[in-house]
Biopython code that builds the backbone (N, CA, C, O; Angstrom):
import numpy as np
from Bio.PDB.StructureBuilder import StructureBuilder

atoms = [
    (1, "UNK", "N", (0.849, -1.166, 0.002)),
    (1, "UNK", "CA", (-0.003, 0.000, 0.002)),
    (1, "UNK", "C", (0.895, 1.226, -0.001)),
    (1, "UNK", "O", (1.657, 1.448, 0.939)),
    (2, "UNK", "N", (0.806, 1.994, -1.024)),
    (2, "UNK", "CA", (1.598, 3.200, -1.096)),
    (2, "UNK", "C", (0.686, 4.373, -1.350)),
    (2, "UNK", "O", (-0.139, 4.351, -2.263)),
    (3, "UNK", "N", (0.839, 5.404, -0.531)),
    (3, "UNK", "CA", (0.049, 6.609, -0.705)),
    (3, "UNK", "C", (1.002, 7.739, -1.042)),
    (3, "UNK", "O", (1.983, 7.962, -0.333)),
    (4, "UNK", "N", (0.722, 8.444, -2.108)),
    (4, "UNK", "CA", (1.594, 9.523, -2.525)),
    (4, "UNK", "C", (1.140, 10.834, -1.879)),
    (4, "UNK", "O", (-0.057, 11.096, -1.753)),
    (5, "UNK", "N", (2.099, 11.641, -1.480)),
    (5, "UNK", "CA", (1.794, 12.982, -0.991)),
    (5, "UNK", "C", (2.223, 13.966, -2.072)),
    (5, "UNK", "O", (3.254, 13.761, -2.712)),
    (6, "UNK", "N", (1.467, 15.013, -2.285)),
    (6, "UNK", "CA", (1.775, 15.909, -3.392)),
    (6, "UNK", "C", (3.109, 16.628, -3.272)),
    (6, "UNK", "O", (3.766, 16.862, -4.287)),
    (7, "UNK", "N", (3.530, 16.987, -2.060)),
    (7, "UNK", "CA", (4.755, 17.755, -1.919)),
    (7, "UNK", "C", (6.001, 16.886, -1.770)),
    (7, "UNK", "O", (7.097, 17.339, -2.101)),
    (8, "UNK", "N", (5.872, 15.679, -1.294)),
    (8, "UNK", "CA", (7.047, 14.836, -1.042)),
    (8, "UNK", "C", (7.473, 14.060, -2.286)),
    (8, "UNK", "O", (8.657, 13.773, -2.458)),
    (9, "UNK", "N", (6.534, 13.722, -3.142)),
    (9, "UNK", "CA", (6.861, 12.998, -4.350)),
    (9, "UNK", "C", (7.057, 11.501, -4.161)),
    (9, "UNK", "O", (7.337, 10.796, -5.131)),
    (10, "UNK", "N", (6.918, 11.002, -2.951)),
    (10, "UNK", "CA", (7.080, 9.573, -2.690)),
    (10, "UNK", "C", (5.951, 9.087, -1.807)),
    (10, "UNK", "O", (5.096, 9.867, -1.389)),
    (11, "UNK", "N", (5.952, 7.803, -1.527)),
    (11, "UNK", "CA", (4.879, 7.259, -0.687)),
    (11, "UNK", "C", (4.993, 7.774, 0.743)),
    (11, "UNK", "O", (6.094, 7.956, 1.263)),
    (12, "UNK", "N", (3.860, 8.004, 1.365)),
    (12, "UNK", "CA", (3.828, 8.442, 2.762)),
    (12, "UNK", "C", (3.848, 7.241, 3.693)),
    (12, "UNK", "O", (4.305, 7.336, 4.832)),
    (13, "UNK", "N", (3.348, 6.110, 3.202)),
    (13, "UNK", "CA", (3.274, 4.887, 4.002)),
    (13, "UNK", "C", (3.680, 3.696, 3.147)),
    (13, "UNK", "O", (3.503, 3.694, 1.929)),
    (14, "UNK", "N", (4.230, 2.679, 3.816)),
    (14, "UNK", "CA", (4.585, 1.434, 3.151)),
    (14, "UNK", "C", (3.854, 0.279, 3.811)),
    (14, "UNK", "O", (3.678, 0.261, 5.029)),
    (15, "UNK", "N", (3.430, -0.679, 3.011)),
    (15, "UNK", "CA", (2.834, -1.881, 3.578)),
    (15, "UNK", "C", (3.933, -2.660, 4.300)),
    (15, "UNK", "O", (5.120, -2.407, 4.094)),
    (16, "UNK", "N", (3.534, -3.596, 5.138)),
    (16, "UNK", "CA", (4.515, -4.411, 5.856)),
    (16, "UNK", "C", (5.369, -5.202, 4.871)),
    (16, "UNK", "O", (6.577, -5.348, 5.064)),
    (17, "UNK", "N", (4.740, -5.708, 3.823)),
    (17, "UNK", "CA", (5.487, -6.475, 2.810)),
    (17, "UNK", "C", (6.495, -5.588, 2.087)),
    (17, "UNK", "O", (7.627, -6.008, 1.845)),
    (18, "UNK", "N", (6.093, -4.360, 1.740)),
    (18, "UNK", "CA", (7.019, -3.435, 1.080)),
    (18, "UNK", "C", (8.185, -3.087, 2.005)),
    (18, "UNK", "O", (9.339, -3.061, 1.576)),
    (19, "UNK", "N", (7.877, -2.819, 3.271)),
    (19, "UNK", "CA", (8.922, -2.478, 4.241)),
    (19, "UNK", "C", (9.897, -3.641, 4.401)),
    (19, "UNK", "O", (11.107, -3.429, 4.480)),
    (20, "UNK", "N", (9.383, -4.856, 4.451)),
    (20, "UNK", "CA", (10.239, -6.035, 4.568)),
    (20, "UNK", "C", (11.153, -6.151, 3.354)),
    (20, "UNK", "O", (12.340, -6.446, 3.495)),
    (21, "UNK", "N", (10.613, -5.924, 2.177)),
    (21, "UNK", "CA", (11.413, -6.005, 0.954)),
    (21, "UNK", "C", (12.499, -4.938, 0.946)),
    (21, "UNK", "O", (13.647, -5.227, 0.610)),
    (22, "UNK", "N", (12.149, -3.701, 1.314)),
    (22, "UNK", "CA", (13.112, -2.601, 1.324)),
    (22, "UNK", "C", (14.239, -2.866, 2.318)),
    (22, "UNK", "O", (15.407, -2.603, 2.031)),
    (23, "UNK", "N", (13.879, -3.388, 3.487)),
    (23, "UNK", "CA", (14.876, -3.657, 4.524)),
    (23, "UNK", "C", (15.609, -4.983, 4.304)),
    (23, "UNK", "O", (16.624, -5.247, 4.948)),
    (24, "UNK", "N", (15.102, -5.807, 3.406)),
    (24, "UNK", "CA", (15.746, -7.082, 3.122)),
    (24, "UNK", "C", (15.565, -8.113, 4.215)),
    (24, "UNK", "O", (16.451, -8.929, 4.468)),
    (25, "UNK", "N", (14.405, -8.072, 4.866)),
    (25, "UNK", "CA", (14.106, -9.022, 5.942)),
    (25, "UNK", "C", (12.778, -9.703, 5.654)),
    (25, "UNK", "O", (12.049, -9.319, 4.739)),
    (26, "UNK", "N", (12.482, -10.712, 6.445)),
    (26, "UNK", "CA", (11.216, -11.424, 6.328)),
    (26, "UNK", "C", (10.103, -10.596, 6.956)),
    (26, "UNK", "O", (10.349, -9.850, 7.904)),
    (27, "UNK", "N", (8.897, -10.715, 6.447)),
    (27, "UNK", "CA", (7.767, -9.948, 6.978)),
    (27, "UNK", "C", (7.510, -10.263, 8.454)),
    (27, "UNK", "O", (7.016, -9.413, 9.194)),
    (28, "UNK", "N", (7.846, -11.479, 8.880)),
    (28, "UNK", "CA", (7.676, -11.818, 10.289)),
    (28, "UNK", "C", (8.606, -11.005, 11.182)),
    (28, "UNK", "O", (8.262, -10.712, 12.327)),
    (29, "UNK", "N", (9.775, -10.641, 10.674)),
    (29, "UNK", "CA", (10.685, -9.787, 11.441)),
    (29, "UNK", "C", (10.112, -8.377, 11.569)),
    (29, "UNK", "O", (10.299, -7.717, 12.591)),
    (30, "UNK", "N", (9.425, -7.927, 10.547)),
    (30, "UNK", "CA", (8.762, -6.611, 10.612)),
    (30, "UNK", "C", (7.671, -6.654, 11.670)),
    (30, "UNK", "O", (7.573, -5.753, 12.503)),
    (31, "UNK", "N", (6.856, -7.695, 11.642)),
    (31, "UNK", "CA", (5.785, -7.827, 12.643)),
    (31, "UNK", "C", (6.354, -7.890, 14.065)),
    (31, "UNK", "O", (5.803, -7.286, 14.986)),
    (32, "UNK", "N", (7.438, -8.609, 14.235)),
    (32, "UNK", "CA", (8.081, -8.725, 15.546)),
    (32, "UNK", "C", (8.623, -7.370, 16.006)),
    (32, "UNK", "O", (8.466, -7.001, 17.170)),
    (33, "UNK", "N", (9.256, -6.634, 15.103)),
    (33, "UNK", "CA", (9.799, -5.320, 15.438)),
    (33, "UNK", "C", (8.686, -4.360, 15.856)),
    (33, "UNK", "O", (8.879, -3.544, 16.757)),
    (34, "UNK", "N", (7.535, -4.452, 15.214)),
    (34, "UNK", "CA", (6.387, -3.620, 15.586)),
    (34, "UNK", "C", (5.904, -4.020, 16.974)),
    (34, "UNK", "O", (5.620, -3.167, 17.814)),
    (35, "UNK", "N", (5.815, -5.317, 17.203)),
    (35, "UNK", "CA", (5.297, -5.829, 18.474)),
    (35, "UNK", "C", (6.174, -5.419, 19.654)),
    (35, "UNK", "O", (5.651, -5.082, 20.716)),
    (36, "UNK", "N", (7.495, -5.442, 19.492)),
    (36, "UNK", "CA", (8.392, -5.102, 20.597)),
    (36, "UNK", "C", (8.688, -3.600, 20.674)),
    (36, "UNK", "O", (9.363, -3.144, 21.597)),
    (37, "UNK", "N", (8.182, -2.837, 19.703)),
    (37, "UNK", "CA", (8.338, -1.384, 19.757)),
    (37, "UNK", "C", (9.574, -0.847, 19.067)),
    (37, "UNK", "O", (9.894, 0.332, 19.219)),
    (38, "UNK", "N", (10.277, -1.674, 18.314)),
    (38, "UNK", "CA", (11.466, -1.226, 17.601)),
    (38, "UNK", "C", (11.112, -0.506, 16.297)),
    (38, "UNK", "O", (11.929, 0.235, 15.750)),
    (39, "UNK", "N", (9.910, -0.724, 15.809)),
    (39, "UNK", "CA", (9.445, -0.124, 14.559)),
    (39, "UNK", "C", (8.032, 0.371, 14.786)),
    (39, "UNK", "O", (7.182, -0.356, 15.300)),
    (40, "UNK", "N", (7.785, 1.621, 14.399)),
    (40, "UNK", "CA", (6.466, 2.216, 14.589)),
    (40, "UNK", "C", (5.583, 1.936, 13.375)),
    (40, "UNK", "O", (6.011, 2.066, 12.228)),
    (41, "UNK", "N", (4.363, 1.556, 13.653)),
    (41, "UNK", "CA", (3.365, 1.325, 12.601)),
    (41, "UNK", "C", (2.088, 2.048, 12.999)),
    (41, "UNK", "O", (1.829, 2.273, 14.181)),
    (42, "UNK", "N", (1.301, 2.407, 12.006)),
    (42, "UNK", "CA", (0.016, 3.064, 12.241)),
    (42, "UNK", "C", (-1.058, 2.342, 11.457)),
    (42, "UNK", "O", (-0.764, 1.620, 10.504)),
    (43, "UNK", "N", (-2.299, 2.536, 11.859)),
    (43, "UNK", "CA", (-3.422, 1.941, 11.140)),
    (43, "UNK", "C", (-3.979, 2.950, 10.152)),
    (43, "UNK", "O", (-4.289, 4.088, 10.503)),
    (44, "UNK", "N", (-4.097, 2.512, 8.926)),
    (44, "UNK", "CA", (-4.727, 3.296, 7.868)),
    (44, "UNK", "C", (-5.731, 2.387, 7.180)),
    (44, "UNK", "O", (-5.371, 1.352, 6.620)),
    (45, "UNK", "N", (-6.981, 2.787, 7.229)),
    (45, "UNK", "CA", (-8.055, 1.976, 6.641)),
    (45, "UNK", "C", (-7.999, 0.544, 7.158)),
    (45, "UNK", "O", (-8.123, -0.411, 6.391)),
    (46, "UNK", "N", (-7.814, 0.409, 8.441)),
    (46, "UNK", "CA", (-7.787, -0.866, 9.183)),
    (46, "UNK", "C", (-6.583, -1.751, 8.858)),
    (46, "UNK", "O", (-6.559, -2.918, 9.248)),
    (47, "UNK", "N", (-5.583, -1.215, 8.150)),
    (47, "UNK", "CA", (-4.367, -1.985, 7.859)),
    (47, "UNK", "C", (-3.183, -1.348, 8.563)),
    (47, "UNK", "O", (-3.112, -0.125, 8.690)),
    (48, "UNK", "N", (-2.255, -2.175, 9.019)),
    (48, "UNK", "CA", (-1.009, -1.664, 9.584)),
    (48, "UNK", "C", (-0.093, -1.253, 8.443)),
    (48, "UNK", "O", (0.125, -2.014, 7.500)),
    (49, "UNK", "N", (0.438, -0.045, 8.538)),
    (49, "UNK", "CA", (1.397, 0.443, 7.552)),
    (49, "UNK", "C", (2.544, 1.128, 8.283)),
    (49, "UNK", "O", (2.399, 1.552, 9.430)),
    (50, "UNK", "N", (3.668, 1.230, 7.619)),
    (50, "UNK", "CA", (4.856, 1.860, 8.185)),
    (50, "UNK", "C", (4.989, 3.253, 7.568)),
    (50, "UNK", "O", (5.060, 3.373, 6.345)),
    (51, "UNK", "N", (5.023, 4.307, 8.388)),
    (51, "UNK", "CA", (5.245, 5.650, 7.834)),
    (51, "UNK", "C", (6.611, 5.726, 7.138)),
    (51, "UNK", "O", (7.585, 5.126, 7.593)),
    (52, "UNK", "N", (6.664, 6.462, 6.046)),
    (52, "UNK", "CA", (7.918, 6.586, 5.282)),
    (52, "UNK", "C", (9.027, 7.167, 6.150)),
    (52, "UNK", "O", (10.182, 6.759, 6.025)),
    (53, "UNK", "N", (8.697, 8.110, 7.024)),
    (53, "UNK", "CA", (9.712, 8.705, 7.898)),
    (53, "UNK", "C", (10.307, 7.662, 8.841)),
    (53, "UNK", "O", (11.501, 7.701, 9.138)),
    (54, "UNK", "N", (9.489, 6.743, 9.305)),
    (54, "UNK", "CA", (9.969, 5.681, 10.198)),
    (54, "UNK", "C", (10.904, 4.742, 9.441)),
    (54, "UNK", "O", (11.924, 4.310, 9.979)),
    (55, "UNK", "N", (10.566, 4.434, 8.219)),
    (55, "UNK", "CA", (11.424, 3.558, 7.415)),
    (55, "UNK", "C", (12.757, 4.250, 7.114)),
    (55, "UNK", "O", (13.809, 3.611, 7.134)),
    (56, "UNK", "N", (12.712, 5.540, 6.838)),
    (56, "UNK", "CA", (13.960, 6.294, 6.627)),
    (56, "UNK", "C", (14.819, 6.274, 7.885)),
    (56, "UNK", "O", (16.039, 6.133, 7.798)),
    (57, "UNK", "N", (14.193, 6.416, 9.062)),
    (57, "UNK", "CA", (14.919, 6.398, 10.331)),
    (57, "UNK", "C", (15.675, 5.076, 10.487)),
    (57, "UNK", "O", (16.844, 5.056, 10.872)),
    (58, "UNK", "N", (14.996, 3.992, 10.187)),
    (58, "UNK", "CA", (15.608, 2.666, 10.317)),
    (58, "UNK", "C", (16.744, 2.504, 9.304)),
    (58, "UNK", "O", (17.806, 1.983, 9.645)),
    (59, "UNK", "N", (16.529, 2.940, 8.083)),
    (59, "UNK", "CA", (17.558, 2.811, 7.046)),
    (59, "UNK", "C", (18.792, 3.649, 7.364)),
    (59, "UNK", "O", (19.912, 3.263, 7.030)),
    (60, "UNK", "N", (18.587, 4.791, 8.008)),
    (60, "UNK", "CA", (19.705, 5.662, 8.364)),
    (60, "UNK", "C", (20.387, 5.224, 9.653)),
    (60, "UNK", "O", (21.400, 5.799, 10.051)),
    (61, "UNK", "N", (19.831, 4.208, 10.302)),
    (61, "UNK", "CA", (20.420, 3.699, 11.524)),
    (61, "UNK", "C", (20.119, 4.539, 12.743)),
    (61, "UNK", "O", (20.844, 4.476, 13.735)),
    (62, "UNK", "N", (19.062, 5.324, 12.683)),
    (62, "UNK", "CA", (18.693, 6.182, 13.800)),
    (62, "UNK", "C", (18.156, 5.395, 14.983)),
    (62, "UNK", "O", (17.397, 4.440, 14.823)),
    (63, "UNK", "N", (18.557, 5.808, 16.153)),
    (63, "UNK", "CA", (18.054, 5.161, 17.387)),
    (63, "UNK", "C", (16.709, 5.727, 17.749)),
    (63, "UNK", "O", (16.366, 6.853, 17.387)),
    (64, "UNK", "N", (15.965, 4.943, 18.457)),
    (64, "UNK", "CA", (14.635, 5.367, 18.862)),
    (64, "UNK", "C", (14.640, 5.858, 20.272)),
    (64, "UNK", "O", (13.598, 6.260, 20.789)),
]
sb = StructureBuilder()
sb.init_structure("model")
sb.init_model(0)
sb.init_chain("A")
sb.init_seg("    ")
for serial, (resi, resn, name, xyz) in enumerate(atoms, 1):
    if name == "N":
        sb.init_residue(resn, " ", resi, " ")
    sb.init_atom(name, np.array(xyz, "f"), 0.0, 1.0, " ", f" {name:<3s}", serial, name[0])
structure = sb.get_structure()
């Protein structure tokens, strides 16, 4: 699930499967990271999605 924002030019949210692919991990690791609080997820239209800013934080190695 990707939602585009007019000013950013990229998706505002990523599905769990997309986030797993981008990070190069299994989707179960994404679910586990959300469950333990290492990765923030939000509900959009009753689905869990990862905000693009959160994914950038993880890719840049930022601590929470």
